[in-house]
N, CA, C and O atoms as a GROMACS GRO file, in nm:
protein
  284
    1MET      N    1  -1.087  -2.358  -2.032
    1MET     CA    2  -1.075  -2.225  -1.975
    1MET      C    3  -1.184  -2.137  -2.034
    1MET      O    4  -1.201  -2.131  -2.156
    2GLY      N    5  -1.257  -2.067  -1.947
    2GLY     CA    6  -1.365  -1.981  -1.992
    2GLY      C    7  -1.316  -1.842  -2.026
    2GLY      O    8  -1.199  -1.808  -2.009
    3ILE      N    9  -1.409  -1.764  -2.074
    3ILE     CA   10  -1.380  -1.624  -2.107
    3ILE      C   11  -1.382  -1.542  -1.979
    3ILE      O   12  -1.474  -1.554  -1.898
    4ILE      N   13  -1.282  -1.460  -1.961
    4ILE     CA   14  -1.274  -1.372  -1.844
    4ILE      C   15  -1.356  -1.247  -1.875
    4ILE      O   16  -1.331  -1.180  -1.975
    5PRO      N   17  -1.454  -1.215  -1.790
    5PRO     CA   18  -1.537  -1.097  -1.816
    5PRO      C   19  -1.456  -0.968  -1.802
    5PRO      O   20  -1.363  -0.960  -1.721
    6LEU      N   21  -1.492  -0.870  -1.881
    6LEU     CA   22  -1.427  -0.740  -1.877
    6LEU      C   23  -1.489  -0.658  -1.765
    6LEU      O   24  -1.611  -0.644  -1.757
    7ILE      N   25  -1.405  -0.604  -1.682
    7ILE     CA   26  -1.452  -0.517  -1.574
    7ILE      C   27  -1.448  -0.374  -1.628
    7ILE      O   28  -1.344  -0.329  -1.678
    8SER      N   29  -1.559  -0.304  -1.617
    8SER     CA   30  -1.564  -0.168  -1.668
    8SER      C   31  -1.633  -0.077  -1.568
    8SER      O   32  -1.690  -0.123  -1.469
    9ASP      N   33  -1.626   0.050  -1.594
    9ASP     CA   34  -1.689   0.152  -1.510
    9ASP      C   35  -1.644   0.140  -1.365
    9ASP      O   36  -1.726   0.141  -1.273
   10ILE      N   37  -1.514   0.128  -1.346
   10ILE     CA   38  -1.457   0.116  -1.212
   10ILE      C   39  -1.466   0.251  -1.143
   10ILE      O   40  -1.434   0.355  -1.201
   11ARG      N   41  -1.508   0.249  -1.019
   11ARG     CA   42  -1.519   0.370  -0.938
   11ARG      C   43  -1.454   0.345  -0.803
   11ARG      O   44  -1.448   0.232  -0.755
   12LEU      N   45  -1.406   0.451  -0.744
   12LEU     CA   46  -1.346   0.445  -0.612
   12LEU      C   47  -1.416   0.547  -0.524
   12LEU      O   48  -1.434   0.662  -0.564
   13THR      N   49  -1.456   0.506  -0.407
   13THR     CA   50  -1.514   0.598  -0.310
   13THR      C   51  -1.412   0.618  -0.199
   13THR      O   52  -1.400   0.533  -0.110
   14PRO      N   53  -1.339   0.729  -0.202
   14PRO     CA   54  -1.238   0.751  -0.099
   14PRO      C   55  -1.302   0.777   0.037
   14PRO      O   56  -1.406   0.842   0.046
   15VAL      N   57  -1.239   0.725   0.140
   15VAL     CA   58  -1.283   0.751   0.276
   15VAL      C   59  -1.167   0.809   0.356
   15VAL      O   60  -1.050   0.784   0.325
   16VAL      N   61  -1.201   0.885   0.457
   16VAL     CA   62  -1.101   0.944   0.547
   16VAL      C   63  -1.120   0.881   0.685
   16VAL      O   64  -1.231   0.881   0.738
   17THR      N   65  -1.013   0.828   0.741
   17THR     CA   66  -1.015   0.782   0.879
   17THR      C   67  -0.982   0.903   0.965
   17THR      O   68  -0.869   0.952   0.964
   18HIS      N   69  -1.080   0.949   1.038
   18HIS     CA   70  -1.064   1.072   1.116
   18HIS      C   71  -1.058   1.037   1.264
   18HIS      O   72  -1.130   0.949   1.311
   19TYR      N   73  -0.972   1.106   1.335
   19TYR     CA   74  -0.966   1.089   1.481
   19TYR      C   75  -0.927   1.222   1.542
   19TYR      O   76  -0.869   1.309   1.477
   20ASP      N   77  -0.959   1.236   1.670
   20ASP     CA   78  -0.923   1.356   1.744
   20ASP      C   79  -0.783   1.339   1.802
   20ASP      O   80  -0.721   1.234   1.786
   21TYR      N   81  -0.734   1.441   1.866
   21TYR     CA   82  -0.602   1.436   1.930
   21TYR      C   83  -0.594   1.313   2.020
   21TYR      O   84  -0.689   1.280   2.091
   22GLY      N   85  -0.481   1.245   2.016
   22GLY     CA   86  -0.460   1.126   2.099
   22GLY      C   87  -0.529   1.002   2.044
   22GLY      O   88  -0.552   0.907   2.118
   23TYR      N   89  -0.562   1.004   1.916
   23TYR     CA   90  -0.629   0.891   1.848
   23TYR      C   91  -0.767   0.860   1.910
   23TYR      O   92  -0.813   0.746   1.905
   24ALA      N   93  -0.831   0.960   1.967
   24ALA     CA   94  -0.963   0.941   2.028
   24ALA      C   95  -1.073   0.960   1.924
   24ALA      O   96  -1.055   1.031   1.825
   25ASN      N   97  -1.187   0.897   1.948
   25ASN     CA   98  -1.307   0.915   1.866
   25ASN      C   99  -1.285   0.882   1.718
   25ASN      O  100  -1.319   0.961   1.630
   26LEU      N  101  -1.229   0.768   1.692
   26LEU     CA  102  -1.204   0.725   1.554
   26LEU      C  103  -1.335   0.707   1.479
   26LEU      O  104  -1.429   0.646   1.530
   27ARG      N  105  -1.342   0.763   1.356
   27ARG     CA  106  -1.460   0.746   1.272
   27ARG      C  107  -1.420   0.758   1.125
   27ARG      O  108  -1.315   0.812   1.091
   28LEU      N  109  -1.507   0.706   1.038
   28LEU     CA  110  -1.484   0.711   0.894
   28LEU      C  111  -1.582   0.806   0.829
   28LEU      O  112  -1.699   0.814   0.867
   29TYR      N  113  -1.532   0.880   0.729
   29TYR     CA  114  -1.614   0.970   0.649
   29TYR      C  115  -1.588   0.941   0.502
   29TYR      O  116  -1.473   0.922   0.462
   30LYS      N  117  -1.694   0.939   0.422
   30LYS     CA  118  -1.671   0.944   0.278
   30LYS      C  119  -1.606   1.079   0.250
   30LYS      O  120  -1.644   1.180   0.309
   31PHE      N  121  -1.508   1.081   0.160
   31PHE     CA  122  -1.440   1.208   0.133
   31PHE      C  123  -1.538   1.315   0.086
   31PHE      O  124  -1.520   1.433   0.116
   32SER      N  125  -1.641   1.275   0.013
   32SER     CA  126  -1.740   1.372  -0.036
   32SER      C  127  -1.815   1.438   0.080
   32SER      O  128  -1.873   1.545   0.061
   33ASP      N  129  -1.816   1.378   0.198
   33ASP     CA  130  -1.881   1.435   0.316
   33ASP      C  131  -1.782   1.503   0.411
   33ASP      O  132  -1.823   1.563   0.510
   34TYR      N  133  -1.655   1.494   0.380
   34TYR     CA  134  -1.550   1.547   0.469
   34TYR      C  135  -1.534   1.696   0.443
   34TYR      O  136  -1.531   1.741   0.328
   35THR      N  137  -1.523   1.774   0.550
   35THR     CA  138  -1.518   1.919   0.537
   35THR      C  139  -1.381   1.973   0.575
   35THR      O  140  -1.305   1.906   0.645
   36PRO      N  141  -1.348   2.094   0.529
   36PRO     CA  142  -1.223   2.158   0.572
   36PRO      C  143  -1.216   2.175   0.724
   36PRO      O  144  -1.108   2.170   0.783
   37GLU      N  145  -1.330   2.196   0.787
   37GLU     CA  146  -1.333   2.211   0.933
   37GLU      C  147  -1.295   2.080   1.003
   37GLU      O  148  -1.222   2.082   1.102
   38LEU      N  149  -1.343   1.968   0.950
   38LEU     CA  150  -1.302   1.839   1.006
   38LEU      C  151  -1.153   1.816   0.987
   38LEU      O  152  -1.084   1.772   1.079
   39ALA      N  153  -1.104   1.847   0.867
   39ALA     CA  154  -0.960   1.828   0.841
   39ALA      C  155  -0.876   1.912   0.937
   39ALA      O  156  -0.772   1.867   0.984
   40ALA      N  157  -0.921   2.034   0.965
   40ALA     CA  158  -0.847   2.123   1.056
   40ALA      C  159  -0.846   2.069   1.199
   40ALA      O  160  -0.756   2.100   1.277
   41ALA      N  161  -0.946   1.988   1.235
   41ALA     CA  162  -0.957   1.933   1.369
   41ALA      C  163  -0.899   1.791   1.379
   41ALA      O  164  -0.902   1.731   1.487
   42HIS      N  165  -0.847   1.736   1.269
   42HIS     CA  166  -0.795   1.599   1.268
   42HIS      C  167  -0.676   1.588   1.362
   42HIS      O  168  -0.592   1.679   1.368
   43GLY      N  169  -0.669   1.478   1.435
   43GLY     CA  170  -0.559   1.456   1.529
   43GLY      C  171  -0.422   1.451   1.466
   43GLY      O  172  -0.322   1.472   1.535
   44VAL      N  173  -0.415   1.424   1.337
   44VAL     CA  174  -0.286   1.417   1.268
   44VAL      C  175  -0.221   1.556   1.258
   44VAL      O  176  -0.102   1.567   1.229
   45GLN      N  177  -0.298   1.659   1.282
   45GLN     CA  178  -0.243   1.796   1.276
   45GLN      C  179  -0.124   1.813   1.370
   45GLN      O  180  -0.038   1.899   1.346
   46GLN      N  181  -0.117   1.733   1.476
   46GLN     CA  182  -0.004   1.743   1.568
   46GLN      C  183   0.128   1.703   1.503
   46GLN      O  184   0.236   1.734   1.555
   47TYR      N  185   0.121   1.634   1.389
   47TYR     CA  186   0.242   1.588   1.320
   47TYR      C  187   0.274   1.668   1.194
   47TYR      O  188   0.382   1.652   1.137
   48GLY      N  189   0.182   1.753   1.151
   48GLY     CA  190   0.205   1.830   1.029
   48GLY      C  191   0.074   1.881   0.973
   48GLY      O  192  -0.032   1.862   1.032
   49THR      N  193   0.083   1.945   0.861
   49THR     CA  194  -0.034   2.005   0.798
   49THR      C  195  -0.119   1.898   0.729
   49THR      O  196  -0.067   1.810   0.661
   50PHE      N  197  -0.249   1.908   0.748
   50PHE     CA  198  -0.345   1.814   0.688
   50PHE      C  199  -0.466   1.894   0.645
   50PHE      O  200  -0.517   1.978   0.720
   51SER      N  201  -0.513   1.869   0.523
   51SER     CA  202  -0.627   1.945   0.471
   51SER      C  203  -0.696   1.864   0.362
   51SER      O  204  -0.646   1.759   0.320
   52CYS      N  205  -0.811   1.912   0.318
   52CYS     CA  206  -0.880   1.846   0.206
   52CYS      C  207  -0.795   1.854   0.080
   52CYS      O  208  -0.794   1.760   0.001
   53ASP      N  209  -0.724   1.964   0.059
   53ASP     CA  210  -0.636   1.976  -0.057
   53ASP      C  211  -0.524   1.870  -0.052
   53ASP      O  212  -0.487   1.814  -0.154
   54TYR      N  213  -0.472   1.845   0.067
   54TYR     CA  214  -0.371   1.741   0.084
   54TYR      C  215  -0.427   1.606   0.040
   54TYR      O  216  -0.360   1.531  -0.032
   55ILE      N  217  -0.549   1.574   0.083
   55ILE     CA  218  -0.612   1.447   0.047
   55ILE      C  219  -0.629   1.437  -0.105
   55ILE      O  220  -0.600   1.333  -0.164
   56ILE      N  221  -0.675   1.544  -0.167
   56ILE     CA  222  -0.694   1.546  -0.312
   56ILE      C  223  -0.561   1.521  -0.383
   56ILE      O  224  -0.557   1.444  -0.479
   57ASN      N  225  -0.454   1.583  -0.337
   57ASN     CA  226  -0.322   1.563  -0.399
   57ASN      C  227  -0.275   1.419  -0.383
   57ASN      O  228  -0.215   1.363  -0.476
   58VAL      N  229  -0.300   1.358  -0.268
   58VAL     CA  230  -0.262   1.218  -0.248
   58VAL      C  231  -0.341   1.130  -0.344
   58VAL      O  232  -0.285   1.040  -0.407
   59LEU      N  233  -0.471   1.155  -0.356
   59LEU     CA  234  -0.553   1.075  -0.447
   59LEU      C  235  -0.508   1.089  -0.592
   59LEU      O  236  -0.499   0.990  -0.665
   60LYS      N  237  -0.478   1.212  -0.632
   60LYS     CA  238  -0.433   1.234  -0.770
   60LYS      C  239  -0.301   1.163  -0.798
   60LYS      O  240  -0.278   1.117  -0.910
   61GLY      N  241  -0.216   1.153  -0.698
   61GLY     CA  242  -0.088   1.087  -0.716
   61GLY      C  243  -0.095   0.936  -0.706
   61GLY      O  244  -0.006   0.866  -0.756
   62ALA      N  245  -0.199   0.884  -0.641
   62ALA     CA  246  -0.206   0.741  -0.615
   62ALA      C  247  -0.305   0.665  -0.704
   62ALA      O  248  -0.292   0.544  -0.722
   63VAL      N  249  -0.404   0.735  -0.759
   63VAL     CA  250  -0.509   0.668  -0.835
   63VAL      C  251  -0.500   0.711  -0.981
   63VAL      O  252  -0.495   0.830  -1.012
   64ASP      N  253  -0.498   0.613  -1.069
   64ASP     CA  254  -0.492   0.641  -1.212
   64ASP      C  255  -0.607   0.731  -1.253
   64ASP      O  256  -0.720   0.713  -1.208
   65GLU      N  257  -0.579   0.829  -1.338
   65GLU     CA  258  -0.679   0.928  -1.378
   65GLU      C  259  -0.798   0.866  -1.453
   65GLU      O  260  -0.901   0.932  -1.469
   66ARG      N  261  -0.785   0.743  -1.499
   66ARG     CA  262  -0.897   0.677  -1.567
   66ARG      C  263  -1.009   0.640  -1.471
   66ARG      O  264  -1.121   0.611  -1.514
   67TYR      N  265  -0.980   0.640  -1.341
   67TYR     CA  266  -1.078   0.600  -1.242
   67TYR      C  267  -1.124   0.720  -1.162
   67TYR      O  268  -1.054   0.766  -1.072
   68PRO      N  269  -1.241   0.772  -1.193
   68PRO     CA  270  -1.291   0.890  -1.123
   68PRO      C  271  -1.304   0.863  -0.973
   68PRO      O  272  -1.358   0.760  -0.932
   69VAL      N  273  -1.254   0.956  -0.892
   69VAL     CA  274  -1.259   0.936  -0.748
   69VAL      C  275  -1.319   1.055  -0.674
   69VAL      O  276  -1.357   1.043  -0.558
   70LEU      N  277  -1.326   1.168  -0.738
   70LEU     CA  278  -1.372   1.286  -0.667
   70LEU      C  279  -1.511   1.327  -0.715
   70LEU      O  280  -1.545   1.312  -0.832
   71PRO      N  281  -1.590   1.380  -0.621
   71PRO     CA  282  -1.726   1.422  -0.660
   71PRO      C  283  -1.724   1.536  -0.759
   71PRO      O  284  -1.829   1.583  -0.802
   0.00000   0.00000   0.00000
């Protein structure tokens, strides 16, 4: 059995799957390129509130703080 290498400097690049009303025009954005205007136009708005702050809160709750995810 060999030595298992240590993985370090782990980074996560969050992406947003964005679509218009009716699931039209699906596209991906790096979160660092995603704007509040895009979030306000996201098709998911028909089901509830969605914003860049919402995304940040989800990331903070889902990703260990040891792994930087936000620009």
